Rosetta silent file (secondary structure, phi, psi, omega in degrees, C-alpha in Angstrom):
SEQUENCE: MNARLLAAVVTAGAVALVAVPADAAPKTIKQTYDVSLPVPFPVMEGMADYNGCWNGEEGVSKHTRVITLPAPGLFKAQVAYSGDWDLYLFDAKGTMLTAAETTETGNVNPATEKITWKKAKKGQKVSLVSCNWSGLKDAKVSYTFTYGK
SCORE:     score description
SCORE:     0.000 S_00000001
   1 L     0.000  130.428 -179.466    0.000    0.000    0.000 S_00000001
   2 L   -81.836  168.865 -173.440    1.491    3.358   -0.946 S_00000001
   3 H   -64.201  -37.869 -179.651    1.667    6.332    1.412 S_00000001
   4 H   -66.420  -44.502  179.876   -1.139    8.274   -0.310 S_00000001
   5 H   -64.465  -41.322  178.112   -3.573    5.396   -0.151 S_00000001
   6 H   -62.748  -41.730  179.141   -2.681    4.739    3.495 S_00000001
   7 H   -64.012  -40.066  179.049   -3.224    8.428    4.328 S_00000001
   8 H   -64.645  -42.057  179.732   -6.625    8.389    2.580 S_00000001
   9 H   -65.822  -43.847  179.797   -7.728    5.281    4.495 S_00000001
  10 H   -64.624  -42.918  179.415   -6.597    6.740    7.840 S_00000001
  11 H   -63.681  -44.062  178.645   -8.304   10.073    7.094 S_00000001
  12 H   -61.605  -39.382  177.825  -11.570    8.361    6.097 S_00000001
  13 H   -64.981  -40.820  179.702  -11.477    6.345    9.321 S_00000001
  14 H   -66.134  -40.943  178.354  -10.923    9.480   11.408 S_00000001
  15 H   -63.728  -40.147  179.055  -13.833   11.258    9.699 S_00000001
  16 H   -63.495  -33.921 -179.601  -16.067    8.263   10.369 S_00000001
  17 H   -69.812  -33.209 -178.358  -15.141    8.388   14.061 S_00000001
  18 H   -92.297   -7.604  177.763  -16.161   12.050   14.466 S_00000001
  19 L   -65.061  139.118 -178.897  -19.356   11.809   12.425 S_00000001
  20 L   -86.819  129.776  178.853  -22.430   12.258   14.613 S_00000001
  21 L   -64.705  151.560 -176.633  -24.921    9.395   14.446 S_00000001
  22 L   -61.804  -28.176 -178.005  -28.377   10.257   13.100 S_00000001
  23 L   -96.582   20.619 -179.773  -30.044    9.342   16.398 S_00000001
  24 L   -65.486  155.276  179.096  -27.762   11.562   18.517 S_00000001
  25 L   -61.884  146.649 -179.499  -29.353   13.681   21.242 S_00000001
  26 L   -65.348  150.057  177.848  -30.545   17.138   20.104 S_00000001
  27 L   -70.826  138.365 -176.954  -28.239   20.100   20.580 S_00000001
  28 E  -127.295  140.642  174.431  -29.144   22.220   23.601 S_00000001
  29 E  -112.635  130.439  179.464  -28.299   25.799   24.580 S_00000001
  30 E  -125.553  141.067  179.191  -28.434   26.671   28.292 S_00000001
  31 E  -143.515  137.574  175.966  -28.173   30.075   29.950 S_00000001
  32 E  -135.558  140.047  178.089  -28.486   31.152   33.593 S_00000001
  33 E  -151.361  153.780  178.576  -28.280   34.645   35.057 S_00000001
  34 E   -90.343  145.864  177.442  -29.035   36.462   38.291 S_00000001
  35 E  -129.441  135.435  175.652  -31.644   39.205   38.501 S_00000001
  36 E  -127.253  110.584 -179.513  -32.002   41.753   41.285 S_00000001
  37 L  -121.671  102.040 -168.622  -35.192   43.800   41.236 S_00000001
  38 L   -71.724  -21.908 -173.683  -35.449   45.780   44.451 S_00000001
  39 L  -117.284  115.201  174.580  -39.024   47.113   44.200 S_00000001
  40 L   -58.703  152.132 -179.993  -42.033   44.789   43.928 S_00000001
  41 L   -58.551  122.830 -169.566  -44.601   45.830   41.319 S_00000001
  42 L   -85.121    5.745 -175.343  -46.669   48.512   43.098 S_00000001
  43 L  -107.285  135.345  178.898  -50.041   48.003   41.372 S_00000001
  44 L   -69.757  146.541  179.218  -52.741   45.712   42.697 S_00000001
  45 L   -59.976  142.775  176.568  -53.891   42.875   40.454 S_00000001
  46 L    92.881   -4.356  177.849  -56.972   43.565   38.356 S_00000001
  47 L   -76.855  139.364 -178.572  -56.417   47.286   37.767 S_00000001
  48 L   -52.219  135.591  177.434  -57.124   48.350   34.184 S_00000001
  49 L    67.295    3.936  178.496  -54.024   48.302   31.926 S_00000001
  50 L  -133.807   45.878 -175.285  -51.878   46.860   34.724 S_00000001
  51 L   -85.211   17.181  176.454  -52.963   43.228   34.775 S_00000001
  52 L  -164.497  148.122 -177.030  -49.422   41.897   34.978 S_00000001
  53 H   -73.002   -1.914  172.660  -46.155   42.947   36.529 S_00000001
  54 H   -65.721  -12.267  175.129  -44.595   43.039   33.032 S_00000001
  55 H   -79.583   -3.707 -177.974  -45.979   46.607   33.106 S_00000001
  56 L   -69.234  175.201 -178.950  -43.407   47.460   35.783 S_00000001
  57 L   -81.735  130.340 -179.503  -40.359   49.644   35.350 S_00000001
  58 E   -59.024  131.044  178.230  -37.341   47.974   33.708 S_00000001
  59 L    82.360   -7.744  179.360  -34.549   47.367   36.202 S_00000001
  60 L  -110.260  -55.797  177.148  -36.769   48.257   39.150 S_00000001
  61 L  -124.858   -3.285  175.472  -39.522   45.626   39.216 S_00000001
  62 E  -141.577  153.577  176.920  -38.956   43.809   35.894 S_00000001
  63 E  -131.065  130.105 -179.649  -36.027   42.467   33.860 S_00000001
  64 E  -116.761  131.275  174.296  -36.212   41.785   30.124 S_00000001
  65 E  -121.347  118.313  177.139  -33.766   39.646   28.164 S_00000001
  66 E   -85.823  130.212 -176.247  -34.154   39.665   24.360 S_00000001
  67 E  -126.989  133.232  173.380  -33.161   36.313   22.857 S_00000001
  68 E   -98.550  119.228 -177.834  -32.758   35.405   19.185 S_00000001
  69 L   -77.970  132.375 -172.494  -33.772   31.781   18.667 S_00000001
  70 L   -79.877  -17.561 -173.345  -31.303   29.934   16.440 S_00000001
  71 L  -170.361  173.281  170.096  -33.668   27.393   14.857 S_00000001
  72 L   -61.305  145.812  179.399  -37.029   25.688   15.248 S_00000001
  73 E   168.527 -162.721 -175.610  -37.178   24.016   18.632 S_00000001
  74 E  -113.208  126.553  179.507  -38.315   23.959   22.239 S_00000001
  75 E  -112.282  125.827  175.805  -37.785   26.890   24.614 S_00000001
  76 E  -127.312  142.404  178.394  -38.073   26.377   28.381 S_00000001
  77 E  -144.774  158.977  175.454  -37.400   28.938   31.085 S_00000001
  78 E  -152.160  155.946  172.641  -37.749   29.312   34.821 S_00000001
  79 E  -125.907  128.566  177.988  -37.236   31.855   37.565 S_00000001
  80 E  -107.295  133.259 -169.153  -36.258   30.696   41.073 S_00000001
  81 E  -160.390  179.102  166.730  -37.059   33.145   43.888 S_00000001
  82 E  -124.941  137.108 -177.462  -38.572   33.747   47.320 S_00000001
  83 L   106.865 -124.562 -179.613  -41.852   35.616   47.566 S_00000001
  84 L  -143.952  106.919  175.808  -43.897   36.085   44.397 S_00000001
  85 E  -119.581  159.096  175.981  -42.298   36.501   40.976 S_00000001
  86 E  -127.438  161.954 -177.936  -43.779   35.958   37.502 S_00000001
  87 E  -138.617  134.402 -176.302  -42.259   34.911   34.176 S_00000001
  88 E  -136.180  154.396  171.667  -43.408   35.800   30.652 S_00000001
  89 E  -128.604  124.224 -179.497  -42.363   35.228   27.059 S_00000001
  90 E  -118.020  151.674  172.176  -43.312   37.809   24.406 S_00000001
  91 E   -86.324 -179.499 -175.552  -42.705   37.907   20.647 S_00000001
  92 L   -65.559  -21.139  179.041  -41.138   40.920   18.885 S_00000001
  93 L   -88.048   -4.019 -179.822  -44.600   42.510   18.416 S_00000001
  94 L    91.847    9.330  177.516  -45.321   42.370   22.148 S_00000001
  95 L   -80.381  130.054  178.970  -47.749   39.454   21.989 S_00000001
  96 E   -72.030  125.673  179.957  -47.575   37.235   25.061 S_00000001
  97 E   -92.092  -38.465  177.716  -46.604   33.703   24.014 S_00000001
  98 E  -163.214  159.594 -177.523  -46.723   32.052   27.437 S_00000001
  99 E  -151.253  155.812  172.388  -46.722   33.010   31.106 S_00000001
 100 E  -130.496  112.542 -173.784  -46.288   31.643   34.626 S_00000001
 101 L  -138.049   77.245  177.370  -48.220   33.659   37.214 S_00000001
 102 L   -88.957  130.139  177.498  -48.860   31.836   40.470 S_00000001
 103 L   -78.579  122.283 -175.435  -50.331   34.003   43.226 S_00000001
 104 L  -132.935   49.764 -178.594  -48.153   33.536   46.304 S_00000001
 105 L   -55.854  127.595  178.352  -49.229   36.237   48.718 S_00000001
 106 L    80.113    2.008 -179.452  -47.159   36.046   51.895 S_00000001
 107 L   -69.926  131.128  173.684  -44.773   33.404   50.543 S_00000001
 108 L  -121.914    0.930 -179.265  -41.263   33.565   52.023 S_00000001
 109 L   -89.655  156.414  175.215  -40.151   30.107   50.892 S_00000001
 110 E   -60.621  141.288 -179.775  -38.121   29.341   47.771 S_00000001
 111 E  -148.161  172.267 -179.090  -40.305   28.787   44.712 S_00000001
 112 E  -143.082  136.215  169.140  -40.058   28.465   40.927 S_00000001
 113 E  -108.222  137.816 -177.287  -42.154   29.644   37.984 S_00000001
 114 E  -131.406  143.753  173.571  -41.692   27.698   34.710 S_00000001
 115 E  -130.250  155.062  175.790  -42.723   28.225   31.095 S_00000001
 116 E  -138.195  135.662  177.909  -42.482   26.069   27.973 S_00000001
 117 E  -137.194  123.016 -171.435  -42.918   27.185   24.375 S_00000001
 118 E  -102.136    1.808 -171.899  -42.789   24.698   21.497 S_00000001
 119 E  -109.264   30.545 -178.998  -43.234   26.947   18.430 S_00000001
 120 E   -62.522  142.994  177.050  -39.789   28.556   18.102 S_00000001
 121 L  -123.182  150.960 -179.587  -38.716   29.613   14.602 S_00000001
 122 L   -58.859  128.451  176.771  -35.237   30.246   13.248 S_00000001
 123 L    80.583   -1.305 -178.963  -34.125   33.853   13.826 S_00000001
 124 L   -69.170  135.250  175.860  -37.189   34.731   15.885 S_00000001
 125 E   -97.384  130.884  175.814  -36.660   37.331   18.599 S_00000001
 126 E  -128.278  155.948  176.477  -38.420   36.771   21.908 S_00000001
 127 E  -114.397  121.159  175.609  -38.360   38.696   25.183 S_00000001
 128 E   -95.173  115.375 -175.012  -38.053   36.733   28.411 S_00000001
 129 E  -114.221  120.619  172.451  -39.503   38.926   31.164 S_00000001
 130 E  -110.722  140.178 -179.184  -39.088   38.143   34.854 S_00000001
 131 E  -144.693  147.586 -179.039  -40.731   40.422   37.348 S_00000001
 132 E   -89.433  102.426  179.707  -40.965   40.896   41.065 S_00000001
 133 L   -76.940  -51.542  177.082  -44.666   40.937   41.917 S_00000001
 134 L  -161.328   45.723 -175.837  -44.224   40.934   45.687 S_00000001
 135 L  -113.456 -173.546  172.764  -41.087   38.956   46.445 S_00000001
 136 L   -70.140  163.062 -168.212  -37.594   39.346   47.753 S_00000001
 137 L   -75.192  -20.468 -173.872  -35.283   41.304   45.441 S_00000001
 138 E  -107.153  139.308  178.380  -33.021   38.495   44.149 S_00000001
 139 E  -147.105  165.090  176.966  -33.890   35.708   41.708 S_00000001
 140 E  -124.427  124.350  179.638  -32.154   33.358   39.282 S_00000001
 141 E  -106.220  138.539  174.352  -33.429   32.999   35.714 S_00000001
 142 E  -141.519  149.121  174.838  -32.460   30.133   33.451 S_00000001
 143 E  -141.050  155.509  179.022  -33.527   29.001   30.024 S_00000001
 144 E  -132.212  132.400  173.226  -32.891   26.057   27.749 S_00000001
 145 E  -116.782  124.316  178.126  -33.341   25.910   23.996 S_00000001
 146 E  -113.022  122.761 -179.445  -33.413   22.464   22.400 S_00000001
 147 E   -59.878  137.640  176.885  -33.116   22.272   18.625 S_00000001
 148 L   -93.531 -177.681  179.294  -36.128   20.649   16.943 S_00000001
 149 L  -103.752    0.000    0.000  -36.274   18.477   13.874 S_00000001
């Protein structure tokens, strides 16, 4: 066997070893970040035009993270906190896609709000909004995007 043929065989074998099998697990993107919102949303539930703490002031009672989705797939997010926080997902036009809004008046224990959205499209911009309805000031937000088929 000449050197060129041997090199071709070795290279083909190496490529075969790094090829990903068709049934491999889907690619996942994970992100976690801390949020500190010192002032709970000051409006009582049910007041006209203020039916959610996403109406709060950015950086004071709500935090917005704009995310560009890389492909069709599954988007999941959660906020871990003490007190009462809410979590929302909006599209670029401001339409609410999904929300987690559990009423937890008087809660001082650790809790979590979770959302799931299955209709992600490539290049789509979404806003993940976490807000302090009546909780302690610190929370941890995390999201996972799993590529679809």
